[in-house]
C-alpha positions in Angstrom: 44.3 14.5 -45.4 44.4 18.3 -44.8 43.5 19.0 -48.4 40.6 16.5 -48.2 39.3 18.2 -45.0 39.5 21.6 -46.6 37.6 20.4 -49.6 34.8 18.9 -47.5 34.5 22.2 -45.5 34.3 24.1 -48.8 31.5 21.8 -50.1 29.5 22.3 -46.9 29.9 26.1 -47.1 28.8 26.1 -50.8 25.8 23.9 -50.0 24.8 26.1 -47.1 25.2 29.3 -49.1 23.1 28.0 -52.0 20.5 26.6 -49.6 20.1 29.9 -47.7 18.0 31.9 -50.1 15.4 29.1 -50.3 14.4 29.8 -46.7 12.8 33.1 -45.8 13.7 35.0 -42.7 10.3 34.2 -41.1 10.7 30.5 -41.8 14.2 30.5 -40.3 12.9 32.3 -37.2 10.0 29.9 -36.8 12.3 26.9 -37.2 14.7 28.3 -34.6 11.9 29.1 -32.2 10.4 25.6 -32.6 13.8 24.0 -31.9 14.2 26.2 -28.8 10.7 25.3 -27.5 11.4 21.6 -28.1 14.6 21.7 -26.1 13.0 23.7 -23.4 10.2 21.2 -23.0 12.5 18.3 -23.1 14.6 19.8 -20.3 11.9 21.0 -18.0 9.6 17.9 -18.2 12.5 15.5 -18.0 13.9 17.1 -14.9 10.4 17.4 -13.4 9.7 13.8 -14.0 13.0 12.5 -12.6 12.7 14.7 -9.5 9.1 13.7 -9.0 10.0 10.0 -9.0 12.9 10.6 -6.7 10.7 12.6 -4.3 8.0 9.9 -4.1 10.5 7.1 -3.6 12.3 9.1 -0.9 9.1 9.9 0.8 8.1 6.3 1.1 11.4 5.3 2.5 11.4 8.2 5.0 7.9 7.5 6.3 8.8 3.8 6.8 11.9 4.7 8.7 10.3 7.4 10.9 7.3 5.4 12.0 9.5 2.3 12.6 11.6 4.4 15.0 8.6 6.2 16.5 6.6 3.1 17.3 9.6 1.1 18.4 9.6 -1.7 15.9 13.3 -1.7 15.3 15.8 -3.1 17.8 18.7 -1.0 19.1 21.2 -2.8 16.8 19.4 -1.2 13.8 19.8 2.4 15.1 22.7 3.2 12.8 20.9 1.9 9.8 17.8 3.9 10.7 19.8 7.1 11.1 21.4 6.6 7.7 18.1 5.8 6.1 16.4 8.9 7.5 19.4 11.1 6.6 19.7 9.7 3.0 16.0 9.8 2.1 15.5 13.1 3.9 18.4 14.6 1.9 17.0 13.3 -1.4 13.6 14.7 -0.4 15.1 18.2 0.5 16.8 18.4 -2.9 14.3 16.7 -5.2 11.1 18.4 -4.0 12.3 22.0 -4.7 13.7 20.9 -8.1 10.4 19.4 -9.0 8.3 22.4 -7.8 10.6 24.8 -9.6 10.5 23.1 -13.0 6.8 22.1 -12.8 5.9 25.7 -11.8 7.8 27.1 -14.7 6.1 24.6 -17.1 2.7 25.6 -15.7 3.5 29.3 -16.0 4.3 28.8 -19.8 1.3 26.6 -20.4 -0.3 28.4 -23.4 -2.6 26.5 -25.7 0.3 25.1 -27.8 2.1 24.0 -24.6 -1.0 22.3 -23.1 -1.4 20.2 -26.3 2.3 19.2 -26.6 3.3 15.6 -26.6 6.1 16.0 -24.0 3.6 17.5 -21.5 1.2 14.6 -22.0 4.1 12.2 -21.6 5.1 13.7 -18.3 1.5 13.7 -17.0 0.8 10.1 -17.9 4.1 8.7 -16.7 3.7 10.6 -13.4 0.2 9.2 -13.2 1.5 5.7 -13.8 4.1 6.2 -11.0 1.5 7.5 -8.6 -0.9 4.7 -9.3 1.9 2.1 -9.0 2.8 3.4 -5.5 -0.8 3.4 -4.5 -1.3 -0.2 -5.7 1.9 -1.5 -4.2 1.5 0.0 -0.7 -2.3 -0.4 -0.8 -1.9 -4.1 -1.5 0.4 -4.5 1.5 -2.0 -2.6 3.7 -5.1 -4.5 2.6 -3.4 -7.9 2.7 -2.2 -7.2 6.3 -5.7 -6.1 7.4 -7.3 -9.1 5.8 -4.9 -11.5 7.4 -5.6 -10.0 10.8 -9.3 -10.2 10.3 -8.9 -13.9 9.4 -7.0 -14.6 12.6 -3.4 -14.4 11.5 -1.1 -13.8 14.5 0.1 -10.2 14.6 3.7 -11.3 14.8 3.4 -12.7 11.2 1.8 -9.6 9.7 4.2 -7.2 8.1 2.2 -4.1 8.6 2.5 -4.2 12.4 3.4 -2.4 14.4 4.3 0.7 12.3 4.1 -0.1 8.5 0.4 0.3 8.4 0.6 4.0 9.2 3.3 4.6 6.6 1.4 2.6 4.0 -1.7 4.6 4.6 0.0 7.9 4.2 1.9 6.8 1.1 -1.4 5.6 -0.5 -3.1 8.8 0.4 -0.3 10.9 -1.0 0.0 8.8 -4.2 -3.8 9.0 -4.9 -3.8 12.8 -4.3 -1.0 13.2 -6.8 -2.8 11.0 -9.4 -6.0 13.0 -9.0 -4.1 16.2 -9.3 -2.4 15.1 -12.6 -5.8 14.0 -13.9 -7.2 17.3 -13.1 -4.4 19.0 -15.0 -5.2 16.8 -18.0 -8.8 17.9 -17.8 -7.9 21.6 -17.5 -5.6 21.4 -20.5 -8.8 21.5 -22.5 -8.1 18.7 -25.0 -8.9 15.7 -22.9 -10.6 13.2 -25.2 -10.0 15.3 -28.3 -6.2 15.0 -28.5 -4.5 14.4 -31.9 -1.9 11.9 -32.9 0.8 11.4 -30.3 -1.0 12.8 -27.2 -4.1 10.8 -28.1 -2.0 7.6 -28.4 -0.3 8.3 -25.1 -3.7 8.6 -23.3 -5.1 5.4 -24.9 -1.9 3.5 -24.0 -2.3 4.7 -20.4 -5.9 3.7 -20.3 -5.3 0.3 -22.0 -2.5 -0.6 -19.6 -4.5 0.5 -16.6 -7.6 -1.4 -17.7 -5.8 -4.6 -18.5 -3.8 -4.5 -15.3 -6.9 -3.9 -13.2 -8.6 -6.8 -15.0 -5.7 -9.1 -14.3 -5.8 -8.2 -10.6 -9.5 -9.0 -10.5 -9.1 -12.4 -12.3 -6.1 -13.6 -10.3 -7.5 -12.1 -7.1 -10.9 -13.7 -7.2 -9.5 -17.0 -8.7 -6.7 -17.3 -6.2 -8.9 -16.5 -3.2 -11.6 -19.0 -4.2 -9.0 -21.6 -5.1 -7.4 -21.4 -1.7 -10.7 -21.8 0.1 -11.7 -24.7 -2.1 -8.5 -26.5 -1.4 -9.1 -26.1 2.3 -12.6 -27.4 1.8 -11.5 -30.4 -0.2 -9.0 -31.2 2.6 -6.0 -30.9 0.4 -4.3 -28.5 2.8 -1.8 -31.1 4.0 -0.5 -31.6 0.5 -0.7 -28.2 -1.2 -1.6 -25.5 1.3 -0.3 -25.3 4.9 -2.8 -24.6 7.7 -1.2 -21.3 8.5 -0.5 -20.0 5.0 -4.1 -20.0 3.7 -5.0 -16.8 5.6 -2.3 -14.9 3.8 -3.3 -16.4 0.5 -7.0 -15.5 1.0 -6.1 -12.0 2.2 -3.8 -11.5 -0.8 -6.5 -12.5 -3.2 -9.0 -10.2 -1.5 -6.5 -7.3 -1.6 -5.9 -7.9 -5.3 -9.6 -8.0 -6.0 -10.4 -4.8 -4.2 -7.6 -2.9 -5.9 -8.4 -4.4 -9.2 -12.0 -3.4 -9.0 -11.2 0.1 -8.0 -8.6 0.6 -10.8 -10.8 -1.2 -13.4 -13.9 0.7 -12.6 -12.3 4.1 -12.4 -10.5 3.7 -15.7 -13.5 2.2 -17.4 -15.9 5.0 -16.3 -13.4 7.7 -17.6 -12.9 5.9 -20.9 -16.6 5.1 -21.5 -17.6 8.7 -20.9 -15.1 9.8 -23.5 -16.4 7.2 -26.0 -20.0 8.3 -25.4 -19.1 11.9 -25.9 -16.7 11.5 -28.8 -17.7 8.7 -31.3 -14.2 8.7 -32.8 -12.9 7.5 -29.4 -15.1 4.4 -29.6 -13.6 3.6 -33.0 -10.0 4.0 -31.9 -7.7 1.1 -32.5 -6.3 1.0 -29.0 -9.8 0.9 -27.5 -10.7 -2.0 -29.7 -7.4 -3.6 -28.7 -8.3 -3.3 -25.1 -11.6 -4.9 -25.6 -10.2 -7.8 -27.6 -7.4 -8.2 -25.1 -9.9 -8.4 -22.3 -11.8 -11.1 -24.3 -8.6 -13.1 -24.7 -7.8 -12.7 -21.0 -11.2 -14.0 -20.0 -11.0 -16.8 -22.5 -7.6 -17.9 -21.2 -9.0 -17.9 -17.6 -11.6 -20.4 -18.8 -9.8 -22.5 -21.4 -6.5 -23.1 -19.5 -8.1 -24.5 -16.3 -10.7 -26.4 -18.5 -7.9 -28.1 -20.5 -6.0 -28.9 -17.3 -9.2 -30.4 -15.8 -9.8 -32.6 -18.9 -6.2 -33.7 -19.0 -6.2 -34.7 -15.3 -9.6 -36.4 -15.6 -8.4 -38.5 -18.6 -5.2 -39.5 -16.6 -7.4 -40.6 -13.7 -9.6 -42.6 -16.2 -6.8 -44.4 -18.0 -4.3 -44.8 -15.2 -5.5 -46.5 -12.0 -2.2 -45.7 -10.3 -2.6 -41.9 -10.7 -3.0 -40.1 -7.4 -6.5 -38.7 -6.9 -5.5 -35.6 -5.0 -3.9 -34.2 -8.2 -7.4 -34.2 -9.7 -8.8 -32.3 -6.7 -6.1 -29.7 -7.0 -6.9 -29.1 -10.6 -10.6 -29.2 -9.9 -10.2 -26.4 -7.3 -8.3 -24.3 -9.9 -11.0 -24.9 -12.5 -13.9 -24.1 -10.2 -12.1 -20.9 -9.0 -11.1 -19.4 -12.3 -13.7 -20.6 -14.9 -16.7 -18.6 -13.5 -14.8 -15.3 -13.2 -13.1 -15.8 -16.6 -16.4 -16.7 -18.2 -18.0 -13.5 -16.8 -15.1 -11.4 -18.1 -15.2 -13.1 -21.5 -18.9 -12.9 -22.1 -19.3 -9.3 -20.8 -16.5 -7.9 -22.9 -17.5 -9.8 -26.0 -21.1 -8.5 -25.8 -20.0 -5.0 -25.1 -17.5 -5.1 -28.0 -20.3 -6.2 -30.4 -22.7 -3.5 -29.1 -20.0 -0.8 -29.5 -19.0 -1.9 -33.0 -22.7 -1.9 -34.0 -23.3 1.6 -32.5 -20.2 3.4 -33.7 -18.9 1.4 -36.6 -15.3 0.4 -37.3 -12.3 2.5 -38.3 -9.4 1.2 -40.4 -7.4 0.8 -37.2 -10.3 -1.1 -35.5 -10.5 -3.4 -38.5 -6.8 -4.2 -38.3 -7.1 -5.0 -34.6 -10.2 -7.2 -35.3 -8.2 -9.1 -38.0 -5.2 -9.5 -35.7 -7.5 -10.9 -33.0 -9.2 -13.4 -35.3 -6.2 -14.7 -37.2 -3.9 -14.8 -34.1 -6.5 -16.8 -32.1 -7.1 -19.0 -35.2 -3.4 -19.7 -35.5 -3.2 -20.5 -31.8 -6.1 -22.9 -32.1 -4.5 -24.5 -35.1 -1.2 -24.9 -33.2 -3.1 -26.6 -30.4 -4.7 -28.9 -32.9 -1.4 -29.9 -34.3 0.3 -30.5 -31.0 -2.8 -32.5 -29.9 -2.6 -34.7 -33.1 1.1 -35.3 -32.5 0.4 -36.4 -28.9 -2.3 -38.8 -30.1 0.0 -40.3 -32.7 2.6 -40.7 -30.0 0.1 -42.5 -27.8 -0.9 -44.8 -30.6 2.7 -45.7 -31.3 3.4 -46.2 -27.6 0.5 -48.7 -27.5 1.5 -50.6 -30.6 5.2 -50.7 -29.8 4.7 -51.8 -26.2 2.4 -54.7 -26.8 3.8 -57.9 -25.5 6.6 -56.2 -23.7 4.7 -54.6 -20.7 5.6 -56.1 -17.4 3.2 -56.4 -14.5 2.9 -53.2 -12.5 4.7 -51.0 -15.1 3.3 -47.6 -15.9 1.2 -47.0 -18.9 3.5 -44.8 -20.9 0.7 -44.0 -23.4 -1.6 -42.4 -20.8 0.0 -39.0 -20.6 0.4 -38.4 -24.4 -3.2 -39.6 -24.9 -4.5 -37.3 -22.2 -2.5 -34.3 -23.5 -3.6 -34.9 -27.0 -7.3 -35.2 -26.2 -7.2 -32.1 -24.0 -5.4 -30.0 -26.6 -7.9 -31.2 -29.2 -10.8 -30.4 -27.0 -9.6 -26.8 -26.6 -7.9 -26.2 -30.0 -10.6 -27.5 -32.3 -13.5 -25.2 -31.3 -11.1 -22.2 -30.9 -9.7 -22.6 -34.4 -13.1 -23.5 -36.0 -15.0 -20.6 -34.6 -12.5 -17.9 -35.4 -11.5 -19.2 -38.8 -15.1 -19.6 -39.9 -15.8 -16.1 -38.7 -12.9 -14.7 -40.7 -13.9 -16.7 -43.7 -17.5 -15.4 -43.7 -16.1 -11.8 -44.0 -13.6 -12.8 -46.7 -16.2 -14.5 -48.9 -18.3 -11.4 -49.1 -18.3 -9.9 -52.6 -18.5 -6.2 -51.5 -15.7 -3.8 -50.5 -15.5 -5.3 -47.0 -14.7 -8.7 -48.4 -12.1 -7.3 -50.8 -10.4 -5.5 -47.9 -10.5 -8.7 -45.8 -8.9 -10.8 -48.5 -6.2 -8.2 -49.2 -5.4 -7.5 -45.5 -2.0 -8.1 -44.1 -3.0 -10.3 -41.1 -4.9 -12.7 -43.4 -1.9 -13.0 -45.7 0.5 -13.6 -42.8 -1.8 -16.3 -41.4 -2.2 -18.1 -44.7 1.4 -17.9 -45.7 2.5 -18.7 -42.2 0.4 -21.9 -42.1 1.7 -22.9 -45.5 5.3 -22.3 -44.5 5.0 -24.2 -41.2 3.3 -27.1 -43.1 6.0 -27.2 -45.7 8.7 -27.2 -43.0 7.0 -30.0 -41.1 6.8 -32.1 -44.3 10.5 -31.5 -45.1 11.9 -32.1 -41.6 
């Protein structure tokens, strides 16, 4: 073993000796300096990020505890817990804040042009922005929900922001928003905002995509949930699905989601749209097209899912006289609440996507995203078609096999498979037909665009995937 180890060491030394002359002194110095810079950035930005998150979390806990004690919302039995909370969060704050300031100040002092364009710096700034926005949304939601519930007549005893949390929430939201705007200002002052290359550009687009989709989701679910609750109250379904007391919190929750979603969505969209108008390459970016297609899918789901549920429940009511009518009213309330907002999101983003593609063209990444959208949605529609056909066959078999053996008053077992099958077909058929025909029109072209479409990976995956699933279904 010793001889083997000595031999390996000798081989390594010989390799290093022979490799040495191939690198000049300047190359070695540059490589060493680059490694040192990478390690330095990794250390300073990692420590700054961890200490920043710890500081913000400790600040939130400390403010809650201080105002709870100050305004007298805690009973005497909680005094020991409050003291421990204040001491613990205050200690973390006293340690984390100086650490963050020290490391961030050092990073700012060494922020030359190369430093300002580095991926680690961008990663820190965008993750810190995400944390700041997250705190603002979380505590802003609690604050707006409580204020909305009070405005709708909810008793103060049932509102969590009273008597002291409202003040803590307000200060936390203000602090988080100030930090987010500060980090965004740093990004602007770095000088490459909107013109980043490779990794930094991808980080920014991921941040904007996530922020936009999250804001869009808040708007859809906020408006839909708020309107759905009001409709259920109006349709006198409160005794079965919504209690008389709970509706105020449900409406205020939807209102808070809508307000926060609109603010986040609008702020993010204005920033991104200005970049796209100033830099045409930004409008062609794959992640921006992904965001637009994802928004289209989100709006379509908000329309098609409630519509399918409504068709399903209407067919059940039609074929089964024993079905309870209030279930139809509940589904009707959901459909009326979500379909209009989903349709608005769907149509607006689809039209904007078409205008932007016509104005700025399509990059290779954008073409890949477009193909992924069309073939993924076509595959989803085809799957819905298949499941719908299976349910229809099951319903037919249930009818044929149960003839002559149905006793009076027994449930019609074929009703639910039939309703499921028809509702799935009603949604799946147009979805599959539209997207498959659109993809086929491009693939049948005899120019370079058609050749690229026929040779694309998403198309091959779709075609071979459908063939594979069909073969497996035949075999099993």
